[in-house]
N, C-alpha and C positions, 0 to 999 in steps of 0.2 A: 756802157757808162758805169764806172765804179763810183759809188757815193758812200759817205760815212757820216753818221750822226756823232758829233763830239759831245759826250755826256759830261756836263758840269754838275757837281753835287748840288742838290736842293734847288733845282731849277725846273722840276717837273719831268725829269728824264725817264722815270719809270713809266709814267703815263704816256709819254711821247713814244717810247720804245714799243709799248703795247700797240700804239696806233700805226707806226711805220716800220717796225722791226729795227734791227740794229745796223742794217746796211751790210757791208761785205764781211764784217768780222763779228758775227753773232756771238754774244756772250762776253765780249770784251767790255770792261767797265772803266770809266773815268781815265781814259788815256788822252793826253794832250794832242792837239792837231798835228804836232810835229811827228807823231807816231804813224801818220798816214800820208807819207810822201807821194804815193801813187794814186791817191783818190782824185777823181776828176771833180767831184763836188763834195764839199764839207758843209754841213749845216749844224747849227747849235742854237739852243735857247738861252737867253740871258734874262736875269731877273733883277728887279729893282733891288739894289744892295741893302736898303733898309729892311725890306720885306724878307730878303734872303737871310739876313742876320737873325731875324726872329725865328725863321724856319730852322736855321742851324741850331739855335738854342733849344728849341722844342725837341729837335731830333737828338741832340747831344745828351739830353736828360733821359735816363732810363725810364723814369716815371713821367707821365704826362703832367706838366706844370705850366700849361699854356696861359694861365691867367695870373701867374706870379710875376707881376710887373717889376717889383723890387729885385726879385731873383734875376731877372733878365739884365737889369741895369748893373747889378753887381758883377754878373758874368762878363759884361762888356768892360767894366773897370778892371777886372782881373785879367784881361787880355784874350778873351774868347778861348779859354782852355778846352781841350778835348783830349781824352785818353792821357791826362796828366801832362800834356804839353801846351804851352801858350803858342798863339799864332806867331809871335816874333821869334820863337825857338824852333820853328819848322822851316826846313830848306825850301826856297822858292824856285828851285830849278825844276822844270817839268819832268825831266828824265828821272830825277831822284825823289822828288817829293811824293809821288804817287806810290812808290814802293816802300817807303819808310813809315814806321809807326809814328803817330803823333797827330797833329792838328791839320793834316793835309786837306781834309774836306772844308776847312775854314779858309783856305787860301783864296785870294781874289779870283774872280771868274776869268780874268784875262790870262791867268796862268795856263789855262787850257786852250787858248786861242792863238791864231796867227792871222795874217792878212787875207788868207784864202777863205776863211769861214764866213758863210752867209748867216747872219744872225736874225732871229725873230724874238719878239718879247713875250715873256711869260705872261705878262698882264693882258696880252691880246689873244691868248689861246682861246679857242681853237683856230680863229681866223688867220692869225699870222702863220701858224703851221700849214694850214691849207694853202696859203699864198706861196710859201717857199716850196712846198711839195709840187704844186701845179707848175711853177716856174721851171722846176728841175725834173719833171716827169717822174716823180716818186709816188708810188701808190701808197694810200693810207686808208685806215679804217676810222670809225668813230672814236673820238678822243674821250676816254673816261678819266676819272680822277682816282689815282692810286696813292696810298700812303698819305692821306689827308690828316692834318693835325687840327685839333680843336683849339682855337685861340681867339684872342681879341683882335680888333683892327690894328694894323701895324703901328699907326701913330700913337696908340695908347701906351706903347712900351717905352717910348723915348722921352727923356727930358733934354734940356739944352746940352748938358755935358756929354751924355751918351750919344746923342745925335752927332755932335762934333767928332767924337772918337770914332764912330763907325764911318762917318764921311772921310776922315783922315785915313783909316785903315783900307778903305775900298775906293779911294779917290779915282784910280784908273778905271775901275768898274763903272763908276758913275759917268765918266766921260764916254765910254763905249756904249753903255745902256742908253744914254741920251741920243746917240747917233743911230741906234738900231732902228730898223724899219718899223714904223707905226702903221697899224691897220688903216687908220684914217687917211694916211698918205697914199694908199694903194687901192682902196675900194672905189669902184665907179660911182659917180654922183647919181 
C-alpha cells in the first residue's frame, strides 16, 4: 500500500513527519494532493483557520512578535503579506502556487486537498493522528512538538473586524475543518 502525507503549511507538519515519516516521497514538501495520483491513501492535518492565521503571522515575522496583537491585526488588514506579496496577489492553482515566490504558504488549506484526503484535526493531536494511522496501518512514533511559537491564546489576537476578514479569506477552510473527524466522535466510550 502506497500512502502519502499531504503537508499543509503551519498545521504541525514538521512534528507529524517526525512521527510518521513522509510516506513514499521522503523529503518532498508542501505538494498538493493532486501530485500523488497513485497513492492508495492520502492523509493530512487541518488546523482551525483562526489559529493557523496567527501561526502564519508569527512564522512570517523574522523576529518573534507573538504578543504584538495590534501588529497581527494590521497584518490581517494589509492582506496577510508574505515575502512582499499579498494573499490576493498569489495564484491559487495548486500546480503553480507552490513553485512561485510570494504568499503561497498563506493560501487556504483546501488548496492542498482533494476528495481522497483523510483529514485529522490539529487541535486533536496526537489522538487524531493515532486514529488515522491505525485505520490505515501506518506505523508512527511518539509525536513531539517542533517549531513551537510563543504566543498568546488565539482569541486574544482578534477583534470583530479581523475575525470577519480571516473568516472571509478562509471560508472554505472553515467548512472543511468543521467536517474533519473529531476525536470525540471516534474514541470508544
